[in-house]
C-alpha positions, 0 to 999 in steps of 0.5 A: 500500500502506498503511503502517499496521500491523494492531493485535495481537489482545488476549490479555486478556478482561475477566471477565464476571460470573456470576449463578447462578439460584436452584435447589432440590433435595437437593444445594442443601439439602446445601450449605445445611446444610454452609454453616450448620455450617461457618460456625457452627463458624468463628464460634462456636468462639472463644467456647466456654469450657473450665475448665482451672483457675487461671492458664490460659486458659479458651478451648476452642480457643486458639493461644497464641502468646505462651506457645507453646502450642495448646489444644484443649478438654482437649488441650494441645499444646506446641512440642516436640509439633509432630508432632501438628500435622504428623500432622493436616496429613498426615491432611487431605492423605490425606482430600483424596486420599480424597474426590477419588479417590472423589467428584471435587472434592467438597471444592471444591463443598461445604466449601472456604472460597472456595465457602462464602463465595461462596455466602453472598455470592451469597445476600446479592446475591440477597436484595438485588438479586433472582434471576438475571434481575433481577441481569442487568438491573441489571448491564446498566443503564448509568446509575447511578440512585438505585435501582442505587446504593442496591442496590449500596451496600446489598449492599456494606455487608452484604458488608463486615460479613460480611468484617469478621466473618470477619477478626475471628473469625480473630484471636479464635483467637489470644487471649482472644476477649471481651477482644480484642473489647472492645479492638478496639472501644475502640482498645486492641488490638495493631496486629497484630490490626487489620492482620490483621482489615483484610487478611482483611476485604479479601480476603474482600470481594474474593474472595467478592464479586468474584473468585469463580470466578476464584480457583478457576480461576486462583489455586487449584492444586487443579484442576490437581492433581486429575487425579492423584487421579482415575481411570475409577471416580471419581464426578463430575458428568457429562452422559449425552450418549447419552441427551440428544442430539440436544437440541432445544426443539421437541417437537411438530415433525416429527422430534421423536421422534429428539431426546434427553431434553435440551430445551436449556433452559439450566437447568444453565448458569444455575445454575452458579456457575462459568458452564460448560456441563456438557454440554460434558464434564469441565472444569477449572472444574467444582467438582462442586457438583451444582447442575446436577443439581438444576436438570436433575432438576426440568426432567425431572420437569416434562416427564415424563422420568426423572431423572439426565440430569445426575448423579454418574457415572464413566467406566466407567458411560458405557461400561456404559450405552452397551453397555446393561448396568447400571453399577456400584453407588455403593459399588463405585465408592467402595470400591475398592483405591485408596480403601481404601488412602487410608482405611487410611493415614488411619486408621493416622495417626489411630490413631498420633496418638491413641496418642501423645496418650494415652501422652505424658508430662506431663514433658519434659526436655532435657539440655545438657552444658556444654562450656566446660570439658568437666569439672573436676577438684576438689582431691580428684581428683573429676571433675565434669561440668556439665549444663543440665537443662530440665524442663517441667511440662505439668501444671496444678499446680506439681510437685516433681521429683527429678533423679538420674543412673545409669550407674555406682554411683559417680556422685553428683548435686548441684543448684545451689540445692537441698540435697535434689536436688529442684526445684519447677517451676510449672504449665505452665512450664519451669525451667532447672536447673544440675546437677553430676554427679561421679565419685570419683577412681579410678572408671571414669567419672572415668578414662575418656574418655567414659562413657554416663550417664542423667539421670532426672527423677521427679515425686515426687508420682506417681513418673512418670519420664523420662530423657535419655541423655548423656555423662560426660567423664573425665580420659582426655580 
């Protein structure tokens, strides 16, 4: 008997690169359009100018971290208005649920950044190295001759330029784009900018050029979550096995009349960026990009068979077609209780955000009572409470604000450093003001333990008013 132990089987399989074949058709054209639009928006938006007046940035879309503000064309979001960002995130989540429920992983197949940049990198690869067969031959060539080295280096350089432009475009959203561009090339930019560009360049280069489908399969959680959003009426890419099987290539051989429409040409497999065979049924790897539909429809037309052997369909369509009855229309699949509920919630959140945007005040006020001491008794018996009032002027001009207090007729207000009860707050800034509220001896606020009062701040130019409720502490404490 041999003393040697058998080697344990390897649990790791090296990745086999996927080289999708070029395909044309309505879905491929749609993906080209979406790629151009989304990349155009991403790369060009930081360069759009928007005049907001003096002393304010003229970049249309800007995340101004230094001043803790977000500018979006004519809209300005302040830190205390983060609920707008939260609302947009809720809308994005509901939109993802809606589209997945109606059309499967349509986000993954058409607009996911990983898909868009991978498509762009594959386009560059095909342009430099040739279509699928040429790239396969180059990959299988063991010897690194001059031609292979030249093609590889050319492709990697173009990828690197795209990746660097991607990282550069991202940092432009956080500061003035023309200024930062000059600083980046002259070495005057902040180290954080260089670090961010380097990280995003590296990740884009690796994810779009080498990892590709591995990111979708292993790094992205959405393929594992999507099942909860889909049901038997969700439209997704599928293969009509009841029409295509049994498949076979030889159409003139004996028994060919028993074959289905699928001629096993592998066109659907060769164009798939995920490297799967849609004829094997629904798979987690499928991103429903529909390129297999374009490839199969082209083959069906050439052999004189009806289009739609691979198509967008639902599980209920399969049951109906196998029974010989017409399937539901596309609109009945899309508009059903589940999707209408998602749509209603999406619209409700959107309308709420729009209403909140238009009714919000241009003044923001916080009132903080000074607790040490809670009150002071003056020599004449008057009780005085002190408050720190922060007034934020969200207008683009300096404005005068008057501060008053209500809650009892005996209350009076004094402002530190102001004789007339008003303060001037610069445009788009916040001012901290020490405010004294006094109650004469014998008045209810002065003799009570706690008395509810309201601090008012009024813009004297347009009479817009806001208030904050607080407490006046009396001698009964």
